[in-house]
N, C-alpha and C positions, 0 to 999 in steps of 0.2 A: 499707406495709400496705393492701391495697385496702380502700376502706369495704364496711361491709356493706350491702346493699340496704335495709335497713328504715331504717338512718340519713338517706336521701334520701327520705323520706315523704312530707316536706309539700307538694311541688309535688303530689305523687301524691294525696295527701289533698285540696288545692283542686280539681284535675280530677275528682276524682269525685265531690266535693261538689255541682261545678255539673252533673254528669250525672244524680246519683240527686236534688238538687233539683227538675231538670226533668221527671224522669220522676212523682215524688210530685205535684209540682204540677199535670201533666197529670192525673194519677190523680185528685187533690181535685177538679179544674174539672169533670173528665167527670162524676164521681158526681155533684158536684153538681147539674148540668143533668139527669142521668137522675132523680135521686131528686124533681126539682122538674117532671119531665116535659118537658123541654125538649131531650132528647139528640137527638144523631143515629143513626148507624149504631154500635150497642154491640159487637156481634160482631166488627165490624171495629176499632174504639176497644182493644178487648179482647185482639185479635189483636197492636194495635201496641204495647199493654204489657207484652203476654208477650217480644217481641222485644227491646223495650228493656230488660228487667229482665234477660231470658236471658243478655245480653251480660255481665254483670258476676259477675266472681266475688265470693264473699262474702256475708253474713249478709242483705243485704237480698233476696236469691232466698228465703233461706229464711222469711225473716220474711214473704214474699209467700205463699209454699206454705202457713205454717201460717194465714193469716188467711182462706185459701180454705177450709179447714175447717169453720169456725165458721159456722152455719148464719144468715144473713140480715145479717152483715158485709158482704157484698158484694155487688152484683148478679149474678144468676146467671151471665150473659155470662164475666163478670169471674173471678168462683169456677172457672167449667169452665176457663179458659184456664191461670189461675195455678195450679192444680192439677198442672199439668202441666211447670211450669218445671224444666229440669235446666241444670247448669252446662254451658254448649257454649262458653266461651271456650277457647283454645288454651292446653295446657300451656307453662311456661316452660321455655326453653333452657338446652343445655348449661352457657352461662355461668352461669346464675343458679345450676343446681345445684352448680356448681364453688364459688361463693361462700357458698354458702349451708352446705354441707358444711365448707369452710374454718372459717366463722363458727363452726360448732355443735362440731366435733370437733380444729380446731388445723389448721396447714399439712401437715400430715404424715396427713391424715385417710385417704388412699388405703392405708395400710400395714394397715388393718382390713380390707382386702378382696381378694378374689382377682379378683373381677369385679366392675363396677358398670354396670348399664345407660345410656347416654347419653340414651334416649328415657324418658320417663314411660309406665307402663303401666295407670296411671289416673289420673284428674284429678277433684277434687271442688272445693267451694266455697271450701276455706278452704287445700287444698294437695295436691301431686301424690304419687304413689308409685312408686317405681323398683325393680325388680328387683336382687338382688346377691348376691354368693357371699363368704360370710368365708373367714379365711384358714384355718380349721378344718373347711372344706368344707359347712359350714351355709347352708342358702339362706334366704335373708331378704327382708321387704318394708321400705323405707325410706319413711317418710311426711315429706316435707319441706313446711311451711308458706310459704305464698305471702309476698312482703314487704310489709310494713305493713299487714298485717291487724288489728292493735289499733286504727291510724288508721281503718282500714276499718270496722270494727265500732261505732267510737264515732261515725263520719260515718253509717252506714247506721241507725242505732238512733234518731239524732237525726231522720232523716227517715219513719223507722217512725213514731215518735213523733207527729210532726206531722201525717201522713196520718189515723192514729188518732184524733186531735183534730178532723181536720175529718168522718171518717165520725161521730162521736158527736155534734156539732151537727147532723148532717142526721138521724141515727137512733141513739137512743140506747136502745135497747129492748136491746141485748148491750153490756154493759159491758165495755170490755177495759182498763180501769187494770192489774188483774192479770195479762192476757196479755202487756202488754208488760213487765212488773216480772221475768215467768218466762223469759220468752225472752229479754230483758236478762243474767240471771245465767247462763243456761244457755250463751247463745254467747259470754260472757266466760270462762266457763269450759272452752269447746273450744277456746280457743285456747292453752290450758297442754297440752302435751304430756306432761308427767309426770304430770300428772294423769289423761290419758288411759290410761296407762302402769298405773296404779294401778287404773284401771278394767277392763283385759285382767285383773290377778291377779284381781281382785274376781269376775269372771265366770267364770274358769277354777275358783275356788274353790264357787261357787254351782251351778255345772252339773257337777261333777267326777262326780256321779253321773246323769248324763243321756247316757246313750251315743251319742245322736241328735244330739248338738252337740258340734265341735270348736272351742274356743276358742285362739289361736294364743297361745304363750309369748313375752315379751318380750326384748332382749338388751339387759341393764339399762346395760351399760357404755357403748352407742350410741343411748342415748336422753337427750335435753334438752329444754327448754320449746317447742322449737320442731322437734324431730328426734322421731320415733317409730320404733325398727325392732323387727321383731317377725320370729318363725317365716313362713316361708313356706308355703302350705299351698294343694294344688290343688284346684281343683274350677271346674266350671263355671257360667256364669250362667244364672238360672233363665229370662230371656228366651230363651237360646239354646236352651234345652232344649224349652221351650212352641212355638218353630218348628220343633221336628222330632217325634220320633214318641216318645210319651210314655205309658207304659201308666197306667192305673187306681190300679195298685199304688204305681207311682211318686209319681203327684200326691198320693195320701192319706198315703205316708210323709213326703213335705217337708213337706206341711201339717201333719204331726203334729208333727215335728221344730220346725217354727215356732211352733208352740202351746207346746213345752214350752221351746223357747229363749228365748222372749218371756214367758211367765206364769207360768216356776217360780220365776224371781227376784222376780216382783212379790207371790206370795202367800205366798212361803215368807220372803224376805227383804225384802221393801218397796222391789225398786229395779225401775225400770223402764229399757228401752233405747227413747228416744224417737224414733227413726228406722228404722222397717222398709223403708226404700227396698231397692229389689232390688241397687242396686249395692252395699251394705254387708253382702252375704253370698254365697257361691257354695254350689253342691250337690256333696258328695261323691258318689263312683263308688255307695256304697250308700243313696244318696236320701237320706243326713244333711245335715246343715248345717254349713258355716264361718260363723262371725260373725267380721267384719273390723273393724268400725269400731265405736267404742265412746266419742266424742264426746259425743253428748247423750244425758247418763244424768242419770237422778232419782233422788232418795233420798226417799222418802215419809215420812212419819210412820207409827208402827204404828195410831194412830187411824185417820187417813186408811184404810188398807187394810182395817181394819174396817168404815169405812163402806159401802165398795165391796161387802164379803162380804154386810153386814146388809141393804143395799140389795137385793141378789139375795134374799135369803131374804124380805124384805119383800112382794117383788113374786110371788114364788111361793106366798106363804099370804094376799095380797091385805092386807095388813098396811098401811094408809095412816100411822099413828101410827109405826110402825117405819120407814117410807120416808122421813118427814118428818125425825126425829132422824137419819136416816142421811145425809140432804142436809146438815146442819149440821158432821157428820162430814168430809164432804167439803170444806167451806170455804164453801158456800152461806151468806152470813148476813143475816139479818133478813128472811129471806121468808115468802110468805103460805103459808097453806093452798093458796090456790088457785092460786098458782105451782107448789105443791109437785104438785099435779094434773097442771098443764101439763107440767112436767119426768117426771112418771112416764109420761105416754104416748111421750116421748123411751127413757125408762130401759126400758120394755117392749121396745120395739123394737130397742134395743143390747143388750138381755141377753138377747132371743129363741132366739138360737142356744145359748145356754149352758143355758136351761131347756126344751129340746125333746129329751126322752131316747128318740130313735132317731137310728139313721144317716141323714142327711142332707147335702145341698148348701148352703151359705153362702146360695147363689141361692132355696134354697126356703125357707130362714127369715128371710133378710135380703134381700129383693131390691131392688135399685137404684132401681126405679121408683116402689115403695113408700117406701122411703126419703126420695126426694124429696117425695112427699105429705105422709110424717108430719113431716118437717122443715118444713115450710110450716106446717101447722096449730100446731104448737110454737111455731113463730115467732110466728104471729099471737095464739096465746094468750099468750104473754110480753107482746108489744104491749099486749093488753088487761088484763092484769093488774099492770101497771106496770116490766115489764122485768126483768134480773135482771143482776149483777154475776158474773161468771163466776170461780172461784176459780183459783188460780195452781195446785194440783193438778190440776187438770182438764185443762189444756193438753195435756203431755204423755201422758197416759191416752187422750185422744181422739185426739191424732195417731194413737197406738199402735194402737188400735182400728181407726181407719180404715184404715191402711196394710194392717195383715194382713187386714183383711175385702176388702179389694181384691186381696190375695196369692192368698186363698182361693178367691176369686171367679174368679180367672184359673187357677187350678189345675183349678176342676173338682171339688176334693176333697170325699168322703162319708166323714165322719164321725160319731161319735157324740159331738159337743162338750160336751155336757151329762154324759157320762161323765167324760171327760177333765177337766173344770173340776170335779167333784166330789171327781176323786183329788187335787187339786191344796188344794183348802179343808178336808181332812176333817181331822175334829181342830182347827178353826183356833182360835188363842186368840193376842191381842194381847200376852201376856207371853212365849210362846216365839217369836214373830217378833221382839220386840225383843231378845229375848237373843240369836237368830241373825243379826240384823242387826250389832248392836253388835260380836259376835267377829269375823264376817265382815268388815267395817271396817277392825278393829283388822290382822288378818292381812294385810290386803290395802293396809294403810298409804294408806287414801283419805282426801285431804285434806278438812277441813269443808266442806260447799257455802255456795257466797256467800248462799244462803239458802234 
């Protein structure tokens, strides 16, 4: 019997360790030089770094992307380059596909299919997707995990932790211990495609009354820990639509679908999709949304969601005491009143679209140029008041907000964001959210999160 590719992972792990160690070592050395004012061509070094990391499949790329969204964690040139990292390594060939399918479904795996594409139709950081037709005629998408991803995760996380340690020694204003812990747990969860299948069931349940969003069904008998088979849903990429003619009506409709698809689960069930990348959804012919990838899912405590809603209400009424207590529910520990006031400047900008009760574009309410100035002031304020330890719950909420804001900006959508948000939180209560979350997780048979 042919050995599964994952059984030959040790050498690959050693080679990967060498590549990532060199990349992260270079990051640390250059960052140290820049922080001490002895760096050279920062923009050029940042481009080199993006090129080095962009050729690696796996979690280090995701870690770098995430770090780029945290103000003050990296020099501006590095953050700008790493924010645009994409998986650009070539897909695995047909020999890999046949071995993996045999390992997951047995020697006679092809009996399940009428046809199966030899070439991948999509490639990502942890796996690639093939289009197939079942013997009963249904079209499906089969996502296969790349070999030795467990080893890649372990190696990359070690390197990421080492890099964060260096960053903290240089500048500890933003303490990222919990960022690492959160990323580590979520990445390890992404390796389990059975868990992702349960996330699909969960999202189909949570969004069943949101007609603007389609969530494909799974094919349970063709799902394993490293193979995810789901209904094929047709749609166009947002990128291709933006390159063509797109009416304002279509732009607004897609933005509304994105808003509902991402935030209905958050405020009604305490669940967030942590990766609103354009490759994770397609656009239906009616300008609705097909959600396709459910690896980066975070289940929040109801108390945290209550804190998010309370902070919104505190900013609306200028209630500093309520805001201070809301940060505690977010997970910010032992912060001073001064630190809370600094965070309020960030929060006012963060929440501004939701507090503007009129039709407007994201550009009007959250201009990127202003964002840069606000984040600069917040970073300096945190530095002055002793720094802050980011809570784990902050990580994917921040990542989603940044990703969605970017999509809304690209679309040029004009909506009443306040009105849509108010519809979601109307009658909000922790008890109701807790009950809905518990029942939905049970129905979808979602395993307990790692943490």
